[in-house]
C-alpha positions as CSV (number, residue, x, y, z in Angstrom):
1,M,190.5,-27.2,-61.0
2,E,193.8,-27.3,-60.8
3,A,196.0,-27.9,-57.7
4,R,198.0,-25.2,-58.4
5,T,197.2,-21.8,-60.6
6,P,199.5,-21.7,-63.6
7,P,202.0,-19.0,-63.5
8,E,200.7,-15.8,-65.1
9,V,203.4,-15.6,-68.0
10,L,201.9,-19.3,-69.1
11,R,198.3,-18.1,-69.0
12,E,198.0,-14.4,-70.1
13,D,198.3,-12.0,-72.9
14,L,202.1,-11.1,-73.5
15,T,201.4,-8.0,-75.8
16,D,202.2,-5.6,-73.0
17,A,205.3,-7.6,-71.4
18,V,206.7,-8.0,-75.4
19,L,206.4,-3.8,-75.7
20,T,208.1,-3.2,-72.1
21,A,210.7,-5.5,-73.0
22,A,211.3,-4.0,-76.5
23,V,211.0,-0.3,-75.1
24,C,213.8,-1.4,-72.3
25,G,216.1,-2.7,-75.6
26,F,215.5,-6.5,-74.8
27,R,213.4,-9.2,-76.7
28,L,211.2,-11.3,-74.6
29,R,212.4,-14.4,-75.8
30,G,216.1,-13.2,-74.7
31,L,214.8,-12.8,-70.9
32,K,215.4,-15.7,-68.4
33,F,212.1,-16.7,-66.8
34,L,211.7,-19.2,-64.1
35,D,208.5,-20.3,-66.5
36,V,209.6,-19.7,-70.0
37,P,206.5,-18.2,-72.0
38,R,205.3,-20.3,-74.7
39,G,206.5,-19.3,-78.4
40,Y,203.0,-19.5,-79.8
41,A,201.9,-16.6,-77.4
42,V,205.1,-14.3,-77.8
43,D,204.8,-14.6,-81.5
44,A,201.0,-13.6,-81.3
45,A,202.0,-10.7,-79.2
46,V,204.8,-9.6,-81.6
47,A,202.4,-9.9,-84.6
48,T,199.6,-7.5,-82.7
49,L,202.2,-5.2,-81.9
50,T,203.4,-5.1,-85.4
51,R,199.9,-4.7,-86.5
52,L,199.7,-1.9,-84.1
53,G,202.8,-0.2,-85.6
54,C,204.4,-0.4,-82.2
55,L,207.5,-2.6,-83.5
56,D,208.8,-2.7,-86.5
57,E,209.3,-5.5,-89.0
58,H,212.6,-6.1,-87.1
59,G,210.8,-6.5,-83.8
60,D,212.4,-3.1,-82.6
61,V,210.2,-0.5,-80.8
62,T,208.9,2.5,-82.8
63,E,207.8,6.0,-82.0
64,V,204.5,4.9,-81.8
65,G,205.5,2.1,-79.3
66,R,207.2,4.1,-77.2
67,S,204.3,6.6,-77.1
68,V,202.0,3.6,-76.2
69,S,204.1,2.2,-73.6
70,A,203.9,5.6,-71.7
71,M,200.6,5.0,-71.2
72,P,199.2,3.3,-68.3
73,L,196.7,1.2,-70.7
74,P,196.6,-1.9,-72.7
75,A,198.7,-1.4,-75.7
76,H,195.8,-1.6,-78.2
77,H,193.9,1.0,-76.2
78,G,197.0,3.1,-75.9
79,R,197.2,2.9,-80.0
80,F,194.0,4.1,-80.2
81,L,194.3,7.0,-78.0
82,V,197.9,7.8,-80.0
83,A,196.1,7.6,-83.0
84,V,193.7,10.1,-81.7
85,Q,195.9,12.5,-80.3
86,R,197.7,12.7,-83.6
87,A,194.7,13.4,-85.6
88,V,193.9,16.3,-83.5
89,A,197.4,17.6,-83.1
90,A,197.4,17.4,-87.3
91,G,193.8,19.3,-87.4
92,D,192.1,16.2,-88.9
93,V,189.7,16.0,-86.2
94,P,188.6,18.4,-83.7
95,G,190.0,18.4,-80.2
96,A,186.7,17.4,-78.3
97,V,187.2,13.9,-80.2
98,L,190.2,13.5,-77.7
99,R,187.8,13.9,-74.7
100,D,185.6,11.3,-76.4
101,A,188.3,8.8,-77.0
102,I,189.4,9.1,-73.3
103,E,186.1,8.5,-72.1
104,L,185.2,6.0,-74.5
105,L,188.3,3.9,-73.2
106,A,187.2,4.6,-69.6
107,G,184.0,2.8,-70.4
108,L,185.7,-0.2,-71.9
109,G,188.3,-0.6,-69.0
110,V,185.3,-2.2,-66.9
111,A,185.3,-5.5,-66.8
112,Q,181.6,-6.0,-65.8
113,R,179.0,-5.2,-68.2
114,L,177.8,-1.4,-68.4
115,F,174.3,-1.7,-69.5
116,L,171.5,-3.7,-67.9
117,P,169.0,-5.8,-70.1
118,P,165.6,-4.1,-69.8
119,Q,163.1,-5.5,-67.3
120,G,159.7,-4.6,-67.5
121,E,158.3,-1.5,-68.8
122,V,161.1,0.7,-70.5
123,S,161.7,4.1,-68.6
124,D,161.8,7.4,-70.5
125,A,165.6,7.6,-69.3
126,R,166.0,4.4,-70.6
127,R,164.7,5.1,-74.1
128,A,166.8,8.3,-74.0
129,W,170.0,6.1,-73.5
130,S,169.0,3.8,-76.2
131,E,168.2,6.5,-78.9
132,A,172.1,7.4,-78.7
133,R,172.2,4.6,-81.4
134,C,175.5,3.6,-80.9
135,D,177.1,1.7,-78.1
136,A,180.1,3.6,-78.1
137,T,178.2,6.7,-77.9
138,R,176.2,5.2,-74.8
139,L,179.2,4.5,-73.5
140,I,180.6,8.0,-73.4
141,L,177.4,9.2,-72.3
142,A,177.2,6.9,-69.2
143,V,180.9,7.8,-68.3
144,R,180.1,11.6,-69.0
145,R,176.8,11.8,-67.0
146,G,177.2,8.9,-64.4
147,K,174.2,8.3,-62.2
148,A,174.2,4.5,-63.4
149,R,170.8,3.4,-61.8
150,R,169.0,6.2,-63.4
151,A,169.3,4.7,-66.7
152,A,169.5,1.2,-66.0
153,L,173.3,1.1,-66.0
154,R,175.4,-1.0,-63.7
């Protein structure tokens, strides 16, 4: 192990930092840091935000980027939620999809595994969860229903 942990700006994804700087009218490269972020990390963050539609081709924040930055979520999760909100507002999907999206993001925000591997005989409750046929559906149901131990959830 290293005697000293490297600064966060040198070891973490910079996507949210780049977006926050852009919303404030700055470029991350133009800010002064004690430890200068690595150029490739800034480039990767800018590329990600451009793909998400949060930054335009000049690196300026877009309307979508402002909406995403207003959410207390990582940029890629916020972008998903903005897309769902817009689809609901346009009438392209039913309003209930927004609740599903929020619950899916809540489940995705958990750092540990949600589902435990089967051990021994599979219970009826466990079988019912697995019949959801889709991990996203199972995750939404887990958030909605709770009672983790009942269905072999963490």
